[in-house]
C-alpha angles and dihedrals in degrees: 000000000000090000091052091049091049093051091047091050092050091049091051091048093049090046090050093049091046093049090048089053092052092047091048090061090068104016096146127148116237126188118251118193090331137016116259121232124236116244091219107119105155114148086231091056101126089225090066090051090053097057098080092048091051091050096044104035111027134060092222118165096175132012134171127176112194116196120184090343099310136093108263095169134015130180135167128356106331093176096058113111119222147149116303095200114190094349081084088080094065089049089055089049088058091050092052093061099078093048096045087052095050093045099246089117116046109197090204094058113115130225087246091057090047094049092236116164137143147209087284102049116241119243120239089255093051091050089062091069111117130221088250090057092045094056091045094052091243099111098120088225110128104185129134116270126227088248139035123256106086122133123275125263100028110207118246116264112273095018092114130027120228111289096017103096141028114229123162102230124162088212089072094047095046091049087052087061091049090051092049092055093042096051098039097038088225135119106250094231096046089048090051092050094050099038103036116005096052099040091046093048097240109201101202108024118130123180090212091061093062118091140163125231126209149154107208091194087068101032139349090221110087127206113254102220121194128207114204140157121245093247091053090048087056090058091056090050091048091052088055092047089053091052094252096310124125114187102310098339124094098215097171120028110257092226089058090054090051093046096048094049096050115095120264100163139020108227113199121210105025100111114243089352099096100153138047132201131169094333096317126110114227131209097223127159090023123162088220115084091201089064092059107124093008122137140170148205109226134192137177120277093025113309113149138163108186126185119198108182094183089063096035084237143142125192121199113188132177137181107185107229097212088071087063092233128117142195103212125202096264092054092047089048090056091049090051093048091050089052092049093047090050091052091048090051091053090051091050098039097103095085118116111258124204102222093190090073089068099049122101143072123315133187128213109209096171092116111059113241093005108085115183121210120216133177133208113204137178110240107185103301095340131091112220134186121210136177145115095308094052115072085192127021111267124220119244111213111202113213092185140338096297109022137053144145138244106248093235113121092183088061093048094253097287110222125237124206114194121209119215134188124233090275094054095255114148111245097178142290141261120231127167089354091304123117114219113197125220113233 
């Protein structure tokens, strides 16, 4: 009896270990009705250091940073629904995956074979453009779109043959929507609801909010605009991060995710976006290793869904256009670089730091004629700053050899950036855009 019990126990243990091993292969956290929040609340958390930059330098109306399946940073109204602008194109790219895989959409089919034409009739050469070239903005068709938002300096018709040249033209992208509906037999918005919004558990999606825009005097192919909340945008980004899988369901074929995030074209002057592939912008040729393999959906006014696999991270950012503010690509690039630099600092923060280098007297000369004297002292193992504006000395938490934060949650953990000379001597520090000189 004891032998039978022992064998049974061993079998259960082996089964448990084996099942744990299988689960560990895909042990990702997915949101249920709501996103969970990370419990990480270190003052040196790079997310805390980002907050002041977001407030001071961006026109953000909604921002979520998802790290390893949980909210690591939240700002603004993430439930507000608004216009997605050109980020819609990356959403359509996601929708294509299922139908390319099952053969309903043949990427090699030409516009001629599909019967695609427009107000200005296509030439025989233009009709040879394939679906693949259309969704990579390489069609060689240079016609006006039904909506604004194409790139500048459109080439003259006939200058390039299909496949020869990248040019960001909304005509291509709008035709991609026409092709989707033609080949699937489905309304683009109803298909999105059934195939992505419902399976991903969108919290704010409404079919009635979605609407196309067109000007049939310019083109018979309307723009298929989407209206999402920031937190629902984050779900789309997280599906991409997880290679098209949501819990146990492969919603988008993994090989489609890989294909659409591998460079097809180099793009020129679009900031950190130096590559393009199947309606996604790629961060190729970056000096930052953490951006390797990263990509983004981008729309006018400040709509971004960015996926950074090296950090297991998704960023969903909105600037609602009706407020007549925008977060342009250069500003978003700077936000992204600050995030990357913060993450790099965390990875390199284990170096030994000589706290004595930071001690001494400092003077704030930001108000003319009213210098303020401060002192940084070493109290046991803690650096502290004291002076007239601090009723009690405040701890300085060094995150690395040049940056730190004031340990004051009520102030939002203001960041400090110390300046050194070539010999490593501290010259002073920046805080709240003020330089405070060491005496």
